[in-house]
C-alpha positions as CSV (number, residue, x, y, z in Angstrom):
1,X,-9.3,8.1,-0.2
2,X,-7.1,11.1,-0.2
3,X,-5.6,10.0,3.1
4,X,-4.7,6.6,1.5
5,X,-3.0,8.3,-1.5
6,X,-1.1,10.7,0.8
7,X,0.2,7.8,3.0
8,X,1.5,5.6,0.1
9,X,5.2,4.7,0.6
10,X,7.4,3.8,-2.4
11,X,8.4,0.3,-1.4
12,X,5.1,-0.6,0.2
13,X,2.7,-0.2,-2.8
14,X,1.9,-3.9,-3.2
15,X,1.2,-4.4,0.5
16,X,-0.8,-1.1,0.9
17,X,-3.0,-1.8,-2.1
18,X,-3.5,-5.3,-0.9
19,X,-4.7,-4.1,2.4
20,X,-6.8,-1.5,0.7
21,X,-8.5,-4.1,-1.4
22,X,-9.0,-6.6,1.5
23,X,-10.6,-3.8,3.6
24,X,-13.0,-2.8,0.9
25,X,-14.0,-6.5,0.1
26,X,-14.7,-7.2,3.7
27,X,-16.8,-4.0,4.0
28,X,-18.7,-5.0,0.9
29,X,-19.4,-8.5,2.3
30,X,-20.5,-7.1,5.7
31,X,-22.7,-4.4,4.2
32,X,-24.3,-6.8,1.8
33,X,-25.1,-9.3,4.5
34,X,-26.4,-6.6,6.8
35,X,-28.7,-5.2,4.1
36,X,-30.2,-8.7,3.4
37,X,-30.7,-9.4,7.1
38,X,-32.5,-6.0,7.6
39,X,-34.6,-6.7,4.5
40,X,-35.5,-10.1,5.8
41,X,-36.4,-8.7,9.2
42,X,-38.7,-6.1,7.7
43,X,-40.2,-8.6,5.3
44,X,-41.2,-10.7,8.4
45,X,-42.6,-7.7,10.3
46,X,-44.9,-6.4,7.6
């Protein structure tokens, strides 16, 4: 997060925050799906 703040450029705020938001939304979706897949696998094993 500190790196993100330190690399902000004056005329690029909108683009950089957009990329920041997209990155975190994608990570959230991937993590959520992975967690459910693992939970389903373990539910089937035990």
